[in-house]
N, C-alpha and C positions, 0 to 999 in steps of 0.2 A: 135123779134125786140127789139132794145134797147130804153128804155123810158128815156127822158131827163127831169130832175126835178130840181127845186131849193130846197136846203135843209132848214130845219127849225132850225137845231141845228149846233153848231160850230164843226168843225173837231177836234179841240184840245180837246174838252170835251170827244169825243169818244175815241181818242187815250189815254187820261189819264185814262179812265175807263179800256181800254184793258190792259194797262201796270200795273196799280196799284191794280186792284182787286185781292185779294189773292184767291188761289184755296183751298177750304176746303178739297176736296178729297186729294190733294197733302199733306196738313198738316197732315191729318190722316195717310197717307202712311208713312210720315216721322216719326211720333210717333211710329207706329207699327214697322218700321225698327229699330228705336233706342232701343225699348224694346227687339226685337229679337236679335240684335247683342250684347247687354249688357248681355244677358243670355248665350251667347256662352262661352265655355271654350277654352283653348289653348292647343293643342297637341304638338305644336312646337313653340319655342320662338327664334326669330331672332334678334341678337344684331345689333346695328347701324353700327358696323365695318364689318359686314358680307355682301358681295356684290353678292353672288350667292346662290340661293335656287335650289338644284337639287333634284327633287322628288325621283329619283331612288337611288342615293347614300345616301340620308337622310332617306330612308324608309318611305316616306310620303304616307299614304294609302288613298284610297277613303273615303270621309267623314271627313277627318282630317281638323282641323283649325290651320292655321299658323299665329302667331301674331308677329307684328313688334314692336320693342322697340321704345318708345316715344322719341322725340327729333329730331335734325337735322341729316341727313344722306346723303350719296352719292347714286349713281345709284344702281339699283337692277336688276340682271338678274334672270329670273325664267324659269326653263326648266324641261321637263320630269315629268310634273304633270298630273297624270292619274286618274281622278275621274270617276264617273259614273253618269248616268242620275238621279238615286235615291240618290246618295251620292257624290255630287261634293266636291272638295277641296276648302276651303275658305282661302283667305289671307286678313287680316285686321289689324287695330290698336287694341291695347288692352285697355289701360287706360290713354292715352294721345295722343296728336297730333303728327303725324310723318310728318316732313317737309323735302322733298327732295330738297337739295340745287340746284341752277341753274346749269344745265349741258346739254350736247347734248341730253341725254335721262334720264328718271327717272326710268321707269320700262320697261323691254323688256321680252316678253313672247314667249317662243320657244317650239315647239314640246309638246304641252299640250292640253288636252281635258277635258271638264267638270270641269272648273276652274272658280271661282268667286273671283274678287278683289273688296272689298267694304270697307266701314269705318263707324264708329259711331261718331256722333258729341261730342265734349267736351264742356260742358256748360261753358259759360263765356270766352271761348278761340276761338273756331272755329266751324262752322257748319259742317266742313268736317274734318274727322280724318286723312285723307291722303291728303297732299298738294304737288303737283308735280311741280317742277321747270324746267321740261323738258318733252319731248315726252313720252307718253305711247304707246309702240309698241306691236302689236300682229302679229307674223309671224312664219316662219319655220314650216308650216303645222299645226299650231294650229287651233282649232275650238271648238265650243260649249263653248264659253267664255262669262261670264257676267261681265260687268264693271259698277259699280254704286256708287253713293255718294262720288265721288272724286272731288277735285278741281285741275285743271291745271292752275296755276297762271302765267306761263311763258313757252313758248316753242320757241326754235330758229326757228324751222320750224312748223310742224303741232302739235296740241295738242294731237291728237290721230292718229296713223298711223297703219292701220289694213289691211294687205295683205301679201301674200307670192309671191314674184317675181319669174317668171319662170326662171330656170337656166338649165344647162346641166343635172341636176338630173331629170330623168323622173318622179319621184314622184311629182314634182312641176307642171307638165303639166296638162292642162285642162282635158284631157281624164283620168287622174288618180287621180285628187283631186278636190273636190268642198268644199269650205268653208261654213259650215252650222252652224246655232244655235248661232248667235250673239245677245246679249242683252246689249244695251248701254243706260243707263237711269239714270236720277236724278243726273247728273254731272254738274259742273260749270267750263266752259272753257273760259279763257279770256286773252287778251293781248298776242296773239301769235306774233312773231316778223316778220315772212315772209310767213308762210304757213297757211293752213286751220285750222279750229277748229277741224274737223274730216275729215280725208282722209281715206276712206274705199273702197278697191277694186282697182285693177290695171286699169290704164286708157287707156293703149294702147291695140289694138286688137291682136298684135303679137309682137314677139321680135326675131331678128336675132342674133345668137350666133355661135361661132366656137366650136363644140363639137367633140372630137376625130378627130381633124384636118379636119373636114368637116363643111361647112356652113349649119347651121340648123335653121329652123324657128320653134319656140316654141310658144305655146299659153297659156295665163294666165288662172288661175282658175276662175270659176264663183262663185257667192255668192247666197245662198238661205237661207230662214228662218232667216231674220234679222229684229230686232225691235229696233228702235232708238226713245226714247220717254222721255218726261219730263226733257230734258236737257236745261240749260241756257248757251248761248254763247254771249260774249260781246267783242267788240273791237278786231275783228279777222282780221289778216293781209290780208288773201285771202278769199276763200269761207268759209261760215259758216259750212255747212255739205255737203260733197261731197261723194256720194255713186255710185260706178261704177261696171260694169261687173255683173249686177244683172240678175238672171235667175228665178225670181219669188218669191212670198211670202215675200215681203219686205214692211215694214211700217215705215214711218217717221211721228210721231204724237206728238202733244202737246209740241213742243219745242219753246222756246223764243230766237230769234236771233236779237241782237242789234248791228248795225254797222259792216259791213263786207267790205272787200276791202280797209282796212285802209292803208296798205303798201304792196300790193301783189307783188310777184316775177314776175308775168306777168299781168300788169294792163289791158290788153285788154280782158282777159278771166277769170282770177282767182279772181273774185270779187263778186260773187253771194251770195245770202242768202242760198239757197239750190240748189245743182246741182245733177241731177239723170241721170245715164247712164245704160240702161238695160230695161227689160220688167217685167210687173207684179208688179208695185210699187204703193202703196197708200200713198199720202202725205196729211195729214189731221190735221186741228186744230192747225196749227203753226202760230206764230206771227213773221213776218220779218219786222223789222223797220230800215230804212236807210241802205239798201244794196248799196255798191258802184256801182254795175252794175245791171243786171237783178235780180229781187227778187227771181225768180226761173229760172233755165235752165234745160229743160227736153229733153232727147234724148232716145226715146224708144217707144215701143208699149204696149198697155194695161195699160196705166197710169191713175190713178184717183187722181185728185187734188180737195179736198173737204174742204170747210169751213175754209180756211186760211185767215189771215189778212196780207196784204202786203202793207206797208205804206212807202211812199217816196223812192221807188226804184230809183236808179240812172239812169237806162235805162228802159226796159220794166218791167212791173209787172211780167209777165211770158213769156218766149220765149221757144217754144217747136218745136221739129222736130222728125223724126223717121228714121230708116235705109233706107226706100224707098226714102226719100228725097235726100239721098246721093248716092243711087244706083238704077237706073231706072229699073233694072231687078227684083227688089223686089216688091211684092204687097201682098195684103190681110192680112196685119198686123191688130192687134186688135186696135180699136179706143181709144181715150182719153175721159175722162169725167171731165169737169170743172163745179162744182156746188157749189153755196153758198159762193163763195169767195168775200171778200171785198178788193178792190184795190184802194188805196188813193194816188192821185198825183204821178203817175209814171213819170219818165223822158221822156218816149216815150209812147208806147201803153200799155194798160192794159194787153192784151193778143195778142201776135204775134205767130200765129200757122202755122207751115210749115210741119206738119206731113201729108203725102200724101198717096193716093192709099190704104186706109184702107178698110177692108171688110164691114164696115158699117159707119154710120155717127158719127163724134165726137159730144158729147153732151155738150152744153154750156148753162147752165140753172141757173137762179136765182142768178146771180152774180151782185154785186153792185160796180159801178165804180165812183170815184170822180176825176175830174181834172178841169183845168181852161178853158175848152172849146176850146182850140187850135185845128185847123184843120190841117190835113196833106196836102201834095202837091196836092192831088186829091180832096181836099175840103171836106174830110170826118172826122168825129170826131175820136179822137185817143182812141177808145175803143177796137175794134177787128180788126186785120189785118191778112189777109190770103195770102199765097204764090200765089195760083191760084185756079182754079176750081177743081184741083185734091185733094184739101183739102175738103173732104165731111163733112158737118157739119149741125147741127140742133141747132138753137138758140131759147130760150124761156124764157120770163119773166126776162130779164136782165134790170138793171136800171142804168141810167147815170145821175149823179149829177154834176152841174157846180158851182164851187166856186173858190175863190182865195186860194192859198196855205197858210195856217197859218204858216207853217214852213218857207216859203220864206219871209213872212211878218216879222217874228221874227228875220230874219237874214239880 
């Protein structure tokens, strides 16, 4: 049952603490990262005028470090980089900031595995040694990629675009390729012009193509073993983080997302803080502040949403459904868990849950909700809303606080 209480502290004090408190652990990780990268040597040096790194033709071996010349440069295409789990190839700056001038893309990674793109800060100049004025793309059957400590300061569409579209090449089909081993962390993405902060995974369920003069339905690859953490996203045109086609072992944790849906290409849908499509995803310890639409949009089974702070979502704090809600022949999917989340003044409900016919009850436990006490058309508080009784759920120790919105008062 939801308990309704009057708060004793102002909402804005809480929000200021959430946003302003520095993370000591993050600071330690940053210092360790700086020391580690400063001690790396360079096996290959790439001049600013060079726009292609081909690991095969340049004889770049597993464990090598590739350094980029400091200064302003154009886009960079990276292909055929074949590292190993114990000896990945690293691309980074060396002794100065590398700024990619505004363009359609900044870095495009193709046919590469066990590759890390990272940077070290330059004191007094930039916290990020690689600054991208266009999209960072990972495609063409690439996987086992780590992207960290980069700034994307402008992108015409998405800040990061990570997927291999299915084509008539059978190697790109779901039955032949699964993208695994993504590590996206400690990046700063801001001011995208029309797209997402991160667009990861193909969004459609299939694609119709003409292959060898025959109409062919092809299916996009799934994604497994993906960790997205400790990123900061600000002023994002569409969704902050969009992760689709997930097949398990996916984690979105400790990200700060401020203002999404600023100028989306589709204002009806592409304006959430975090959007998830797929199964077996954990979304934990994220701060989503002022999303244009839903704070989170969840579509899948076996989802865990734990200890997130969702503040001033334009629509619902969280809207969630599953495959069974869209196809009545499906049942027995794994339930969702919503535990320990703080949802402050959403535009509509705190949680709108439409995931039906699961094999056991959804868990909705120890969440705290603050709104202005407005009732819905049925005279119920706008805390939890369920599609119907096919949404099996268990509620325990949730708390509802009624206040005026400090944000609305300030504006």
